[in-house]
C-alpha positions in Angstrom: 23.6 -12.1 -3.5 21.0 -10.1 -1.2 20.3 -7.3 -2.2 17.6 -4.4 -2.1 16.3 -2.4 -4.2 13.6 0.6 -4.2 11.9 2.0 -7.3 10.1 5.0 -7.1 6.9 4.4 -9.5 3.9 6.5 -10.2 0.6 5.7 -8.3 -1.1 4.7 -11.7 1.8 2.4 -12.5 1.3 0.2 -9.3 -1.1 -2.4 -10.3 1.2 -3.1 -13.9 4.1 -3.1 -11.5 2.8 -5.7 -9.1 1.4 -8.1 -12.0 4.7 -7.9 -13.4 6.5 -9.0 -10.0 4.1 -11.7 -9.4 4.0 -13.3 -12.9 8.2 -13.1 -12.2 7.6 -15.4 -9.0 7.6 -12.3 -6.5 5.5 -12.5 -3.1 3.9 -9.8 -1.4 6.0 -9.5 2.2 4.3 -6.1 3.1 3.0 -2.9 2.4 3.7 0.2 4.3 2.5 3.8 4.9 4.2 6.6 6.6 3.2 10.4 6.6 6.1 12.1 5.0 5.6 15.2 3.0 2.2 13.3 1.9 1.6 9.7 2.1 4.7 7.6 1.2 3.7 3.8 0.4 6.2 1.2 -0.2 4.7 -2.1 -1.3 8.1 -4.8 -0.6 8.4 -8.0 -2.5 10.6 -11.1 -2.2 12.1 -13.4 -4.4 15.0 -15.4 -3.4 16.5 -13.5 -0.6 16.0 -10.3 -3.0 14.3 -7.5 -1.8 12.5 -5.0 -4.0 9.8 -1.9 -2.9 7.7 -0.2 -5.5 7.4 3.5 -3.6 5.5 6.6 -4.2 4.4 9.5 -2.4 0.7 10.9 -2.8 -1.8 13.2 -0.9 -4.7 11.8 0.6 -6.9 13.6 -2.1 -5.5 11.1 -4.4 -7.3 7.4 -4.9 -5.3 4.3 -5.7 -5.9 0.9 -6.8 -6.2 -2.0 -4.3 -3.6 -4.6 -5.4 -6.0 -7.2 -3.8 -7.1 -8.7 -7.0 -3.4 -9.7 -7.6 -2.2 -10.5 -4.4 -5.7 -11.2 -2.1 -3.8 -11.2 1.3 -2.8 -7.4 0.6 -7.0 -6.4 1.8 -5.3 -6.3 5.5 -2.6 -4.3 4.7 -4.8 -1.9 2.5 -7.5 -1.5 5.1 -5.1 -0.9 7.7 -3.7 1.7 5.5 -6.9 3.5 4.7 -8.2 3.2 8.1 -5.3 4.6 10.2 -3.7 7.1 7.5 -6.9 7.8 5.3 -5.2 6.8 2.1 -8.2 6.4 -0.7 -7.8 2.9 -1.7 -10.4 1.8 -4.0 -11.8 -1.6 -4.9 -10.4 -3.5 -2.1 -11.8 -7.0 -2.3 -12.7 -7.6 1.4 -13.3 -3.9 2.4 -13.8 -3.2 6.1 -15.1 0.2 5.5 -12.7 1.7 8.4 -13.8 -0.9 10.9 -10.9 -3.1 10.9 -9.5 -1.5 14.1 -11.8 -0.1 17.5 -10.1 3.4 17.1 -11.4 6.5 18.8 -9.7 8.6 16.3 -10.6 8.7 12.7 -7.1 7.9 10.4 -4.8 8.9 13.8 -1.8 9.0 11.6 -2.8 11.7 8.9 -1.7 14.9 10.1 -4.1 16.6 8.0 -7.3 15.5 9.9 -10.8 15.7 7.9 -12.7 18.4 8.7 
């Protein structure tokens, strides 16, 4: 039976939760971010047509860990979120240092612009 679960977590639980999912056979399907009362991050995983989302909301002052040490290809999502939304993600295995895109505005999807 297909189902979709949203599990709210704390940012510091992300690595442990992600490792648990990988060990249970889940694949990383997507990472998304939206600017909604803070930065809402959703990490989406799939296994046998079941969709599970890990979700948390942070302020851009909070630094989170990269999951690229667990799912290497997460580096693309993480670089995009870091560059477009201004989310502080540390230890990305392949960090583009805000040069993934050629954009004229720094963090265009962050309403709280850096000075």
